[in-house]
C-alpha positions as a Markdown table, in Angstrom:
| # | Residue | x | y | z |
|---|---|---|---|---|
| 1 | Ile | -0.1 | 0.2 | -0.2 |
| 2 | Asn | 2.9 | 2.3 | 0.7 |
| 3 | Ser | 4.9 | 1.4 | -2.3 |
| 4 | Ser | 1.7 | 2.6 | -4.1 |
| 5 | Gly | 1.1 | 6.1 | -2.6 |
| 6 | Gly | -1.3 | 4.9 | 0.0 |
| 7 | Arg | -1.6 | 4.5 | 3.8 |
| 8 | Ile | -3.6 | 2.8 | 6.5 |
| 9 | Asp | -4.2 | 5.3 | 9.2 |
| 10 | Lys | -6.2 | 3.1 | 11.7 |
| 11 | Ile | -8.0 | -0.3 | 11.6 |
| 12 | Tyr | -11.5 | -0.5 | 13.0 |
| 13 | Phe | -12.8 | -3.9 | 14.5 |
| 14 | Ala | -15.5 | -5.1 | 16.8 |
| 15 | Thr | -14.9 | -6.9 | 19.9 |
| 16 | Asp | -18.7 | -6.5 | 20.9 |
| 17 | Leu | -19.9 | -10.2 | 21.0 |
| 18 | Asp | -23.4 | -9.0 | 20.8 |
| 19 | Asp | -24.7 | -9.1 | 17.5 |
| 20 | Glu | -27.3 | -6.2 | 18.1 |
| 21 | Ser | -24.4 | -3.7 | 19.0 |
| 22 | Ile | -23.7 | -0.5 | 17.1 |
| 23 | Asn | -20.0 | -1.6 | 16.5 |
| 24 | Arg | -21.1 | -5.0 | 14.6 |
| 25 | Lys | -22.0 | -5.1 | 10.9 |
| 26 | Pro | -24.2 | -4.3 | 9.4 |
| 27 | Gln | -24.6 | -1.4 | 11.9 |
| 28 | Pro | -22.5 | 1.7 | 11.0 |
| 29 | Gly | -20.7 | 2.1 | 14.6 |
| 30 | Met | -17.2 | 1.3 | 13.3 |
| 31 | Ala | -18.0 | 4.0 | 10.5 |
| 32 | Leu | -19.0 | 6.4 | 12.8 |
| 33 | Arg | -15.9 | 5.7 | 15.0 |
| 34 | Ala | -13.8 | 6.7 | 12.0 |
| 35 | Lys | -15.5 | 9.7 | 11.4 |
| 36 | Ala | -15.0 | 10.7 | 15.0 |
| 37 | Asp | -11.1 | 10.2 | 14.4 |
| 38 | Ser | -11.4 | 11.7 | 11.0 |
| 39 | Pro | -13.9 | 14.3 | 10.8 |
| 40 | Ala | -12.9 | 15.0 | 7.1 |
| 41 | Ile | -14.3 | 11.9 | 5.7 |
| 42 | Glu | -17.1 | 11.9 | 3.5 |
| 43 | Phe | -19.4 | 8.8 | 3.8 |
| 44 | Ser | -21.1 | 9.8 | 0.3 |
| 45 | Lys | -17.5 | 9.9 | -1.1 |
| 46 | Ser | -16.2 | 6.6 | 0.3 |
| 47 | Met | -16.7 | 2.9 | -0.4 |
| 48 | Ile | -16.6 | -0.4 | 1.0 |
| 49 | Ala | -15.3 | -3.2 | -0.4 |
| 50 | Gly | -16.5 | -6.7 | 1.1 |
| 51 | Asn | -17.3 | -10.4 | 0.3 |
| 52 | Arg | -20.6 | -10.6 | 2.4 |
| 53 | Leu | -24.0 | -8.9 | 2.2 |
| 54 | Thr | -23.6 | -7.7 | 5.6 |
| 55 | Asp | -20.5 | -5.7 | 4.4 |
| 56 | Met | -22.8 | -4.0 | 1.6 |
| 57 | Gln | -25.7 | -3.4 | 4.7 |
| 58 | Phe | -22.9 | -1.8 | 6.2 |
| 59 | Gly | -21.9 | 0.5 | 3.8 |
| 60 | Arg | -26.0 | 1.5 | 3.0 |
| 61 | Asn | -26.0 | 2.2 | 6.8 |
| 62 | Ala | -23.1 | 4.5 | 6.6 |
| 63 | Gly | -24.1 | 6.0 | 3.2 |
| 64 | Met | -21.1 | 4.6 | 1.4 |
| 65 | His | -20.8 | 3.1 | -1.8 |
| 66 | Thr | -20.9 | -0.4 | -1.9 |
| 67 | Ile | -18.4 | -2.9 | -4.0 |
| 68 | Phe | -19.0 | -6.3 | -3.7 |
| 69 | Ile | -16.0 | -9.2 | -4.1 |
| 70 | Leu | -17.5 | -12.2 | -5.6 |
| 71 | Ser | -14.8 | -14.7 | -4.8 |
| 72 | Thr | -16.3 | -15.7 | -1.7 |
| 73 | Asp | -19.8 | -15.7 | -2.6 |
| 74 | Pro | -19.9 | -16.1 | -6.5 |
| 75 | Asp | -23.2 | -17.1 | -6.6 |
| 76 | Thr | -25.0 | -14.2 | -5.2 |
| 77 | Ser | -27.7 | -12.9 | -7.2 |
| 78 | Leu | -26.8 | -9.8 | -9.2 |
| 79 | Pro | -28.2 | -6.8 | -9.9 |
| 80 | Asn | -28.7 | -6.5 | -6.0 |
| 81 | Ser | -30.0 | -3.7 | -4.3 |
| 82 | Leu | -27.3 | -3.5 | -1.6 |
| 83 | Ile | -24.7 | -3.8 | -4.1 |
| 84 | Asp | -23.2 | -0.8 | -6.5 |
| 85 | Ala | -20.8 | -2.8 | -8.6 |
| 86 | Ala | -19.2 | -6.4 | -8.2 |
| 87 | Phe | -15.6 | -7.5 | -9.0 |
| 88 | Asp | -14.8 | -10.9 | -9.1 |
| 89 | Asp | -11.7 | -10.6 | -6.8 |
| 90 | Leu | -10.2 | -8.0 | -5.2 |
| 91 | Leu | -7.4 | -7.9 | -7.6 |
| 92 | Ser | -10.0 | -6.8 | -10.3 |
| 93 | Phe | -11.3 | -4.2 | -8.2 |
| 94 | Ala | -7.8 | -2.8 | -7.1 |
| 95 | Lys | -6.6 | -2.9 | -10.9 |
| 96 | Ala | -10.2 | -0.6 | -11.6 |
| 97 | Val | -9.7 | 1.6 | -8.9 |
| 98 | Lys | -6.0 | 2.3 | -10.0 |
| 99 | His | -7.3 | 2.8 | -13.6 |
| 100 | Leu | -10.0 | 5.6 | -12.8 |
| 101 | Thr | -7.3 | 7.5 | -10.1 |
| 102 | Lys | -5.0 | 8.1 | -13.0 |
| 103 | Thr | -7.9 | 9.3 | -15.3 |
């Protein structure tokens, strides 16, 4: 990531065991914690890439664009109202993002 000009500022995860916790996907708690730490984050300009529909629900609940990676669940029915775009694998998505950022 660093060699490509990116960086990871912080990693968020849910330590809560209660599935109803605001910090457990699909609830937006982790996104809200990130926004509290970095107020410049704009969810409407952000995206989540994930391989589960709960990741997509999390993104929707936070107001993000949702990118579904099909590698774990290739039989997911598309189109799906939770999914803005889908890619076969993470590498395909990364190449698409790299292409978009160069144009």
